[in-house]
C-alpha positions as CSV (number, residue, x, y, z in Angstrom):
1,M,31.7,11.8,-1.1
2,R,32.4,8.2,0.2
3,E,35.1,5.9,-1.8
4,E,32.5,3.5,-2.7
5,V,30.4,5.9,-4.3
6,Q,33.2,7.3,-6.4
7,Q,33.8,3.9,-7.6
8,D,30.2,3.1,-8.7
9,P,29.4,5.7,-11.5
10,L,25.6,4.8,-11.3
11,L,25.4,5.4,-7.5
12,E,27.6,8.7,-8.0
13,T,24.9,9.7,-10.7
14,A,22.1,9.1,-8.2
15,L,23.9,11.3,-5.4
16,K,24.5,14.0,-7.8
17,L,20.7,13.9,-9.1
18,Y,19.6,14.1,-5.5
19,E,21.9,17.1,-4.7
20,K,20.3,18.9,-8.0
21,E,16.9,17.9,-7.2
22,K,16.3,18.1,-3.4
23,E,15.6,21.8,-3.3
24,N,13.0,21.4,-6.2
25,I,11.3,18.6,-4.3
26,I,11.2,20.7,-0.9
27,K,9.9,23.9,-2.9
28,K,6.4,21.8,-3.4
29,Y,4.2,22.8,-0.7
30,V,1.9,19.6,-0.4
31,W,3.3,16.3,0.5
32,L,1.4,14.6,-2.3
33,D,2.8,17.0,-5.0
34,R,6.2,16.5,-3.7
35,T,5.8,12.6,-4.1
36,A,4.4,13.0,-7.6
37,Y,7.2,15.3,-8.7
38,T,9.9,13.1,-7.2
39,F,8.4,9.9,-8.8
40,K,8.7,11.6,-12.1
41,I,12.5,12.2,-11.7
42,Q,14.2,10.0,-14.3
43,T,16.5,8.3,-11.6
44,P,19.0,5.6,-12.5
45,A,17.7,2.0,-11.7
46,L,20.0,1.1,-8.7
47,S,20.4,-2.5,-7.3
48,P,19.2,-3.2,-3.6
49,T,23.1,-3.2,-2.7
50,Q,23.4,0.4,-4.6
51,I,20.3,1.4,-2.5
52,A,21.7,0.3,0.7
53,L,24.9,2.4,0.0
54,F,22.8,5.4,-1.1
55,C,21.3,5.1,2.5
56,Q,24.4,5.7,4.2
57,N,24.5,9.2,2.7
58,E,21.2,9.9,4.7
59,E,20.3,13.6,5.6
60,Q,17.7,15.1,7.7
61,N,15.7,16.3,4.9
62,E,12.1,15.2,3.7
63,A,13.6,15.3,0.2
64,F,16.0,12.4,1.3
65,S,13.1,10.0,1.9
66,L,10.9,11.1,-1.1
67,Y,13.9,10.5,-3.3
68,L,14.9,7.3,-1.8
69,N,11.3,5.9,-2.3
70,S,11.7,6.8,-6.1
71,L,14.9,4.7,-6.2
72,I,13.2,1.9,-4.7
73,Q,10.3,2.1,-7.0
74,K,12.5,2.4,-10.2
75,S,14.7,-0.4,-9.0
76,Y,11.5,-2.5,-8.3
77,K,10.3,-1.8,-11.9
78,E,13.3,-3.1,-13.4
79,G,13.0,-6.4,-11.9
80,N,14.8,-6.0,-8.6
81,N,13.5,-7.0,-5.1
82,N,14.6,-7.6,-1.6
83,F,15.6,-4.3,-0.2
84,T,17.2,-3.8,3.0
85,L,17.7,-0.2,4.2
86,A,19.7,1.1,7.4
87,F,19.3,4.4,9.1
88,N,21.2,6.0,11.8
89,T,18.3,8.6,12.3
90,P,14.5,8.4,11.8
91,H,13.0,9.8,8.6
92,D,9.5,10.8,7.8
93,G,7.5,9.3,5.0
94,L,9.7,6.3,4.1
95,L,8.1,4.1,1.6
96,Y,5.3,6.5,1.1
97,R,3.0,5.4,-2.0
98,V,5.8,2.4,-2.8
99,Q,3.8,-0.3,-4.6
100,G,4.4,-3.9,-5.8
101,T,2.1,-6.0,-7.5
102,K,-0.1,-8.9,-6.2
103,E,1.9,-11.6,-8.2
104,Q,5.2,-9.9,-6.8
105,P,5.0,-7.8,-3.3
106,I,7.9,-5.7,-2.8
107,N,10.1,-6.9,0.0
108,I,11.8,-4.6,2.4
109,T,13.6,-4.5,5.7
110,I,14.2,-1.5,7.7
111,N,16.9,-1.7,10.4
112,G,16.3,1.3,12.4
113,N,13.8,3.6,13.7
114,T,11.1,5.7,11.6
115,K,9.6,8.8,12.0
116,D,5.8,9.5,10.9
117,N,3.9,8.2,7.8
118,C,6.2,5.2,7.1
119,A,4.6,3.1,4.4
120,Q,1.6,5.2,4.0
121,A,-0.5,4.4,1.0
122,S,1.8,1.6,0.1
123,E,0.4,-1.5,-1.9
124,D,1.5,-4.8,-2.3
125,L,4.1,-4.7,0.4
126,N,5.9,-7.2,2.7
127,L,7.8,-5.0,5.3
128,T,9.8,-5.7,8.3
129,I,10.9,-2.9,10.7
130,N,13.5,-3.8,13.3
131,G,12.9,-0.5,15.3
132,N,10.2,1.8,16.4
133,T,7.8,3.9,14.2
134,K,5.8,6.9,15.2
135,N,2.5,8.1,13.6
136,N,0.5,6.9,10.8
137,C,2.4,3.9,10.0
138,A,0.8,2.1,7.4
139,E,-2.2,4.3,7.0
140,N,-4.3,3.9,4.1
141,S,-2.0,0.9,2.9
142,S,-3.5,-2.2,1.2
143,H,-2.5,-5.8,0.7
144,A,0.4,-5.4,2.9
145,N,2.1,-7.9,5.5
146,I,4.0,-5.6,8.0
147,T,6.1,-6.8,11.0
148,I,7.1,-4.1,13.6
149,N,9.9,-5.5,16.0
150,G,9.4,-2.2,18.3
151,N,6.6,0.1,19.3
152,T,4.2,2.3,17.2
153,E,2.6,5.4,18.0
154,D,-1.0,6.9,17.0
155,F,-3.1,6.2,13.9
156,C,-1.1,2.8,13.0
157,A,-3.0,1.1,9.8
158,Y,-5.7,3.8,9.7
159,Q,-8.1,3.3,7.0
160,S,-6.0,0.2,5.8
161,K,-7.4,-2.5,3.8
162,Y,-6.4,-6.3,3.4
163,I,-3.5,-5.7,6.0
164,N,-1.8,-8.3,8.2
165,L,0.2,-6.4,10.7
166,T,2.3,-7.6,13.7
167,I,3.4,-5.2,16.5
168,N,5.8,-6.6,18.9
169,G,6.0,-3.8,21.0
170,N,3.4,-1.5,22.1
171,T,0.9,0.8,20.1
172,G,-0.7,4.0,20.5
173,N,-4.1,5.5,20.2
174,I,-6.6,4.8,17.6
175,C,-4.8,1.9,15.8
176,A,-6.6,0.3,12.9
177,E,-9.4,2.9,12.9
178,W,-11.6,2.5,9.5
179,S,-9.8,-0.5,8.6
180,E,-11.2,-3.2,6.5
181,H,-10.2,-6.9,6.2
182,A,-7.4,-6.3,8.8
183,K,-5.6,-9.0,10.9
184,I,-3.5,-7.2,13.6
185,T,-1.4,-8.8,16.3
186,I,-0.3,-6.8,19.2
187,N,1.9,-8.2,21.6
188,G,2.7,-5.4,23.7
189,T,0.4,-2.7,25.3
190,I,-2.6,-1.1,23.5
191,G,-3.8,2.6,23.7
192,R,-7.1,4.0,23.6
193,D,-9.9,4.0,20.9
194,L,-8.8,0.9,19.0
195,S,-11.0,-0.1,16.4
196,H,-13.4,-3.0,16.4
197,N,-13.1,-3.9,13.0
198,P,-10.0,-5.9,12.8
199,T,-9.5,-9.7,13.8
200,Y,-6.8,-9.1,16.7
201,F,-4.2,-11.6,18.0
202,T,-1.9,-11.3,20.8
203,N,0.6,-13.4,23.2
204,N,0.0,-10.8,26.0
205,P,-2.6,-12.0,28.6
206,T,-3.2,-8.5,29.7
207,T,-3.7,-7.1,26.2
208,Y,-6.0,-10.0,25.6
209,E,-8.2,-9.3,28.5
210,Q,-8.3,-5.7,27.4
211,L,-9.3,-6.3,24.0
212,K,-11.9,-8.7,25.0
213,A,-13.5,-6.2,27.6
214,L,-13.6,-4.0,24.5
215,G,-15.6,-6.4,22.7
216,C,-13.0,-7.0,20.0
217,N,-12.6,-10.4,18.2
218,V,-9.3,-11.5,19.8
219,T,-7.4,-14.5,20.2
220,L,-4.7,-15.3,22.9
221,Q,-1.8,-17.1,21.2
């Protein structure tokens, strides 16, 4: 255990609780059940700084992401905000079902790449990802402002509502399908089968012409 953890009883408690609960989390067969179980764990209310230190103990384990999500949600409910997370390796399900409020959205920055389902089903979220994401980023999210300073893969913003999404890299296939009230900026290249529902923006002339040819509502910035 890191020295800074040993010097912080609350953070040490959070890590010990994670070690105790991670097998119980993984035993749940369905991802939604894992999330429901994890959000019921009586985690300590860590500060954003303590949560950043927790991330330094990252593991390639689905339980890690889910437990981290519960720590963030608990901290936010206790009045904290403006979280910065840094990772050496990508993780699935980061910020899955994390929710702010319309009056006070939850503000999060991720420094590093993520895997699938980042910010899926999140609500009232301001998120910046300084890296790449994989599939289903922001799927089913609502009332979210998301900036991805990298590339995404397939099904980004699928079935999202009231989302303002900026992708400063490339996006994959089926972006924003079945979305509602979406504003999407794509400054890199696009994949196939993009939805016609959103209002698009781009600073890339080639992407602008492609979206225009598809009949999308697009503005060249």
